[in-house]
N, C-alpha and C positions, 0 to 999 in steps of 0.2 A: 503494499500500500503506500502510497506517496502523498503526504501532505506538508503542509506549512505551518507554523505556529512560531509566534515571536512574543517573545515575554521581557519585560522590563523590572529590574528589581533595585531597591533603593542599596548602594554602597556605601561605602567608608573607606577612604586609601588615598595610595599616592599613587601616579603612575600618568599614563598618557591615553588619552580616550579612543577606542575604536572597538571595531565589531570583531566576534569569535563566533564563530556557529558550532556546534557540535549534534550529535546523534542525541535524539531524544531518549531515547533507550538507556543509553551509556551515561546519560546525566543524572535522567532520573533515577536509576541507580546508586551511583554514587550521592547522590543528596538522601537517599533512605538510609543507608546504609551509614554515615556518619551521625556520631552520638548530638544529643542536643541543638538550637536552634539557632546557632550561628555557625556561619563556614568560613573558613580563609580560602581565597583563591587566586595561586600564585601562575604567571603569566609571564612570557618572555615577547611572543608574538603569537600574530592570529595560526599560525601555522606549527607553534611547536605544542606537545602536551603540556596539559593544565595539572595542576597538582591542588587537590580538593583534602584541607584538612578540619580538622575540629578544634578550635582556639584552646578547648580545656582536655584535649585527648589528643597532644601530639604525636605520639606513636602511633597514630590510625593516619594511613595513608591512602588515599586512591588518586590515581593518574588516567587522566581520560584523554583520547587523543581528539583535536578538533577535524572538522570536514572544510575539504575546501569547494566553497558554491562557486559555479558556473554560473558567468552571467557579465 
């Protein structure tokens, strides 16, 4: 199945503005597996792996590869 969704979330942090795309299934799995309400997201670029961690549980790491969109 193909589809498109776009979600904007409030964030706090530092860095540059940009756009990154993820497979929704992988992103949902990462967010559901992390404990707590807050998530730290570490990015280098829109094509590098993203690292998801929980601020209170630094031992749990979840890596998600972004997808390249045609357009």
